[in-house]
C-alpha positions as CSV (number, residue, x, y, z in Angstrom):
1,M,102.3,95.1,92.1
2,R,104.6,94.0,89.6
3,N,104.0,91.9,86.2
4,Q,99.9,93.8,86.6
5,T,98.7,95.1,84.7
6,I,96.2,98.6,85.2
7,R,93.6,99.0,83.5
8,M,91.3,102.3,85.1
9,Q,87.4,102.6,84.5
10,K,87.0,105.1,82.7
11,N,83.2,105.2,83.3
12,V,83.3,105.7,86.8
13,H,83.9,109.9,87.7
14,S,82.8,112.1,89.8
15,L,81.7,115.8,89.7
16,S,82.6,119.0,91.8
17,R,83.2,122.6,93.5
18,L,86.7,123.2,93.7
19,Q,85.1,124.7,97.1
20,E,83.3,122.6,97.1
21,L,86.5,119.5,97.7
22,D,87.8,119.5,101.9
23,D,91.5,118.5,101.7
24,R,91.1,116.9,105.0
25,D,89.0,113.7,103.8
26,D,91.5,113.0,101.4
27,V,94.1,113.5,103.9
28,A,91.5,110.5,105.8
29,Y,91.3,108.5,103.9
30,W,95.5,108.2,102.2
31,R,95.4,107.9,106.6
32,S,93.3,104.4,106.3
33,Q,95.1,103.2,103.5
34,S,98.3,100.4,103.6
35,P,101.6,101.9,102.2
36,E,101.5,99.6,99.8
37,S,98.4,100.9,98.9
38,R,99.9,103.9,98.8
39,W,102.4,103.6,96.8
40,E,100.6,101.4,94.4
41,A,98.7,105.0,93.9
42,L,101.8,106.6,93.5
43,E,102.8,104.9,90.9
44,L,100.3,104.4,89.3
45,L,100.6,108.7,89.2
46,R,103.1,108.2,88.4
47,Q,103.0,106.2,85.1
48,T,100.0,107.9,83.9
49,F,101.9,111.4,84.5
50,Y,105.6,109.7,82.3
51,G,103.6,107.0,80.0
52,Y,104.7,103.3,80.9
53,D,106.3,101.4,78.2
54,P,107.4,98.3,79.2
55,T,110.4,98.2,77.0
56,T,112.3,100.6,79.7
57,T,111.4,99.6,83.4
58,R,115.1,97.0,82.9
59,L,118.6,99.0,82.6
60,S,120.2,98.0,79.9
61,R,122.8,95.2,79.5
62,F,125.2,97.2,77.1
63,F,128.3,97.7,78.1
64,E,130.5,100.1,75.6
65,I,133.9,99.3,77.2
66,I,136.4,102.0,76.3
67,K,140.3,101.3,76.0
68,P,142.2,105.0,77.6
69,G,144.3,106.3,74.3
């Protein structure tokens, strides 16, 4: 998923009642997915929740050297 733009299809959705949802279906689905696909989904959720800023994806290369006084 490196150097890949993530796009969400906002016109695709479904509605259901919470009482109708069954966690077993979700567990079965995610267990059928590859570990890479699980990581990609997790990264998408992380970026959605915390926001994505490509300027902060790398560590800073600036260091300040402080000499003991």
